[in-house]
C-alpha positions as CSV (number, residue, x, y, z in Angstrom):
1,M,46.2,-37.7,-13.6
2,E,45.7,-37.0,-17.3
3,G,47.6,-39.7,-19.4
4,P,48.2,-39.6,-23.1
5,G,45.1,-40.0,-25.3
6,R,42.9,-38.8,-22.3
7,P,41.1,-35.6,-23.2
8,Q,41.6,-32.7,-20.9
9,A,38.7,-31.6,-18.8
10,L,37.3,-28.3,-20.1
11,A,37.9,-25.4,-17.4
12,Q,34.4,-24.4,-16.0
13,K,34.3,-20.5,-16.2
14,K,32.6,-19.2,-13.2
15,P,30.2,-16.3,-13.2
16,A,31.6,-12.8,-12.0
17,A,30.9,-12.4,-8.4
18,G,27.4,-11.4,-7.7
19,K,26.2,-12.5,-11.1
20,P,23.6,-15.3,-11.1
21,Y,25.1,-17.0,-14.2
22,K,27.9,-16.1,-16.6
23,S,25.8,-14.5,-19.5
24,F,23.8,-12.3,-17.1
25,P,24.0,-8.9,-18.9
26,L,24.1,-6.8,-15.6
27,T,26.9,-6.1,-13.4
28,P,26.7,-5.8,-9.5
29,H,27.7,-2.4,-8.2
30,A,29.0,-1.5,-4.7
31,S,25.9,0.3,-4.0
32,G,23.9,-2.9,-4.0
33,Q,22.6,-2.5,-7.3
34,F,22.8,-4.2,-10.6
35,C,24.1,-1.7,-13.2
36,K,25.2,-1.6,-16.8
37,K,27.1,1.1,-18.6
38,I,25.1,2.3,-21.7
39,R,26.2,5.1,-24.1
40,G,28.9,6.1,-21.6
41,K,26.4,6.4,-18.6
42,I,26.0,3.8,-15.7
43,L,22.5,3.0,-15.2
44,Y,21.0,1.1,-12.3
45,F,18.2,-1.6,-12.5
46,G,17.6,-3.0,-9.1
47,S,18.7,-4.7,-6.0
48,V,21.4,-7.6,-6.4
49,S,19.1,-9.6,-4.0
50,D,16.5,-9.8,-6.7
51,P,18.2,-10.4,-10.1
52,D,15.2,-11.5,-11.7
53,A,13.4,-8.1,-11.2
54,A,16.6,-6.2,-12.2
55,L,16.9,-8.3,-15.3
56,K,13.1,-7.8,-16.3
57,R,13.5,-3.8,-15.8
58,Y,16.7,-4.0,-18.0
59,F,14.8,-5.6,-20.8
60,E,11.8,-3.3,-20.4
61,H,14.1,-0.3,-21.1
62,S,17.0,-1.8,-22.9
63,E,15.8,-0.9,-26.5
64,R,15.2,2.9,-25.6
65,L,18.4,3.1,-23.7
66,H,20.7,1.6,-26.3
67,S,19.0,3.6,-29.1
68,G,19.4,6.9,-27.1
69,K,15.7,7.6,-27.0
70,A,16.0,7.5,-23.2
71,D,18.9,8.2,-20.8
72,R,17.5,6.9,-17.5
73,V,15.4,4.0,-16.1
74,V,12.0,5.4,-15.2
75,R,10.5,3.3,-12.5
76,Q,7.0,3.3,-11.1
77,A,6.3,5.1,-7.9
78,E,9.6,6.9,-8.0
79,L,10.2,9.3,-5.1
80,T,9.8,12.9,-6.2
81,V,11.2,16.0,-4.8
82,V,8.0,17.3,-3.2
83,A,7.2,13.8,-1.7
84,L,10.7,13.7,-0.2
85,A,10.2,17.3,1.3
86,N,7.0,16.4,2.8
87,Q,8.2,13.3,4.5
88,F,11.4,15.0,5.8
89,L,9.2,17.8,7.1
90,A,6.8,15.4,8.8
91,A,9.8,13.7,10.4
92,K,11.3,17.1,11.6
93,D,7.7,18.1,12.9
94,A,7.4,15.0,15.0
95,R,10.8,16.0,16.7
96,R,9.6,19.5,17.2
97,E,6.5,18.2,18.9
98,N,8.6,16.0,21.1
99,G,10.8,18.9,22.1
100,E,13.8,17.6,20.2
101,L,13.8,20.5,17.7
102,T,13.1,24.2,18.2
103,A,10.3,25.8,16.2
104,G,13.1,28.3,14.7
105,A,15.0,25.2,13.4
106,F,11.9,23.7,12.0
107,V,11.1,26.9,10.1
108,E,14.6,27.0,8.7
109,Y,14.1,23.3,7.4
110,H,10.8,24.3,5.9
111,S,12.6,27.1,3.9
112,D,15.2,24.7,2.9
113,C,12.6,22.4,1.5
114,E,10.7,25.1,-0.3
115,R,14.1,26.2,-2.0
116,L,14.8,22.6,-3.0
117,V,11.3,22.1,-4.6
118,G,11.3,25.6,-6.2
119,F,14.7,24.7,-7.9
120,F,13.9,21.2,-9.1
121,G,10.2,21.4,-9.4
122,R,7.6,19.2,-7.6
123,D,7.6,16.2,-9.7
124,R,11.3,15.8,-10.5
125,A,12.5,12.2,-9.5
126,V,15.1,12.3,-6.9
127,L,17.1,9.6,-8.4
128,S,17.3,11.5,-11.7
129,I,19.2,14.3,-10.2
130,T,22.7,14.4,-11.6
131,R,25.9,15.8,-10.3
132,Q,25.7,18.6,-12.7
133,D,22.2,19.4,-11.3
134,L,23.7,19.5,-7.8
135,A,26.5,21.9,-9.1
136,E,23.9,24.2,-10.5
137,L,21.9,23.9,-7.2
138,R,24.9,25.0,-5.1
139,A,25.3,28.0,-7.4
140,H,21.6,28.9,-6.8
141,V,21.6,28.5,-3.1
142,S,24.7,30.6,-2.9
143,E,22.7,33.7,-4.0
144,G,22.0,36.4,-1.6
145,G,24.2,35.1,1.4
146,N,27.8,34.7,2.7
147,A,29.9,31.6,3.1
148,V,28.2,30.9,6.4
149,T,24.8,30.9,4.9
150,L,26.0,28.8,1.9
151,G,27.4,26.2,4.3
152,N,24.2,26.0,6.2
153,R,22.0,25.7,3.0
154,V,24.3,23.0,1.6
155,G,24.3,21.1,4.8
156,A,20.5,21.1,4.9
157,V,20.2,19.8,1.3
158,R,22.7,17.0,2.0
159,S,20.7,16.1,5.1
160,I,17.5,16.0,3.0
161,F,18.9,13.7,0.5
162,K,20.6,11.6,3.2
163,F,17.3,11.2,5.0
164,A,15.7,9.7,1.8
165,Y,18.4,7.0,1.6
166,D,18.6,6.3,5.5
167,E,14.7,6.0,5.4
168,E,14.7,3.6,2.4
169,L,12.7,5.9,0.2
170,I,15.4,5.4,-2.5
171,D,17.5,2.3,-3.1
172,R,20.8,4.1,-3.6
173,P,22.2,7.3,-2.2
174,V,22.5,10.6,-4.1
175,R,26.0,11.1,-4.8
176,F,27.3,14.6,-4.0
177,G,30.9,14.4,-5.1
178,G,32.6,17.7,-5.2
179,E,29.5,19.4,-6.8
180,L,27.7,20.0,-3.5
181,K,30.5,20.6,-1.0
182,R,30.4,23.0,1.8
183,P,32.7,26.2,1.8
184,E,36.2,25.6,3.0
185,Q,36.7,26.2,6.7
186,R,39.2,28.9,6.3
187,L,36.7,30.8,4.3
188,L,34.0,30.3,7.0
189,R,36.4,31.5,9.7
190,R,37.3,34.7,7.6
191,T,33.5,35.4,7.2
192,R,32.7,35.0,10.8
193,A,35.6,37.2,11.8
194,K,34.5,39.9,9.4
195,A,31.0,39.7,10.9
196,G,32.4,40.2,14.4
197,R,31.4,38.5,17.6
198,R,27.7,38.2,18.0
199,H,27.4,36.9,21.6
200,F,28.2,38.3,25.1
201,L,30.8,36.7,27.3
202,A,30.0,35.5,30.8
203,D,31.6,38.5,32.5
204,E,29.8,41.0,30.2
205,I,26.4,39.3,31.1
206,R,27.1,39.7,34.7
207,V,27.9,43.4,34.3
208,L,24.8,43.8,32.3
209,L,22.6,42.2,34.9
210,K,24.2,44.1,37.8
211,N,23.6,47.5,36.1
212,S,20.2,46.8,34.9
213,K,17.0,47.9,36.5
214,P,14.2,45.5,36.1
215,T,10.7,47.1,35.5
216,L,8.6,44.0,35.1
217,R,6.6,42.6,38.1
218,S,4.7,39.3,38.5
219,E,0.9,39.2,38.7
220,A,1.1,38.6,42.4
221,D,2.7,42.0,42.9
222,P,0.0,44.6,43.7
223,G,1.7,47.1,41.5
224,F,1.5,45.0,38.4
225,R,-0.7,46.3,35.6
226,A,-1.5,44.2,32.6
227,P,-0.9,46.2,29.3
């Protein structure tokens, strides 16, 4: 116990959770990155598993960031939109060759990637894409289609960006927020209902088969003639 005349021990302040020491200028983020809010914008500097590298990156860019001469952290070997598109298509092509993906589905993915690269440009860094960019992208892909088309295109874009994070091509996920949301289900149902049914029921198929008169013959049939 502390008696009269005995100086009280100074309370030791512990560093914030995730910080290597009290004066460390960066803050751990839920994404697993060290970050810092500069000029009203949260910027990321590297994994919490390597605080020295994150601190080095911060000091490399801090002067330009705090002065407003730069608004993002430029890192070497950043993943570009075209590099992401190529790796995404390579993965889908492998699935196509294995029979896990149809040729038609692969063609659709290729169109989605072309649309993404055409909008952002080949050399745009994936992690530099903002929520405002995504809102503008959604408006762009909505052109020339209905709600179902928009839903498919938005879903494809989300899949491409999710692929980048799942495959560790980027160190934090692209945040979609409400800027890249799919159309509401009620709107999709209304659009599908307006388009009408585009498939045959089982009973209808049986009737068609019963009333059809096939004219094709196999090569084994003497009456077969190649066109």
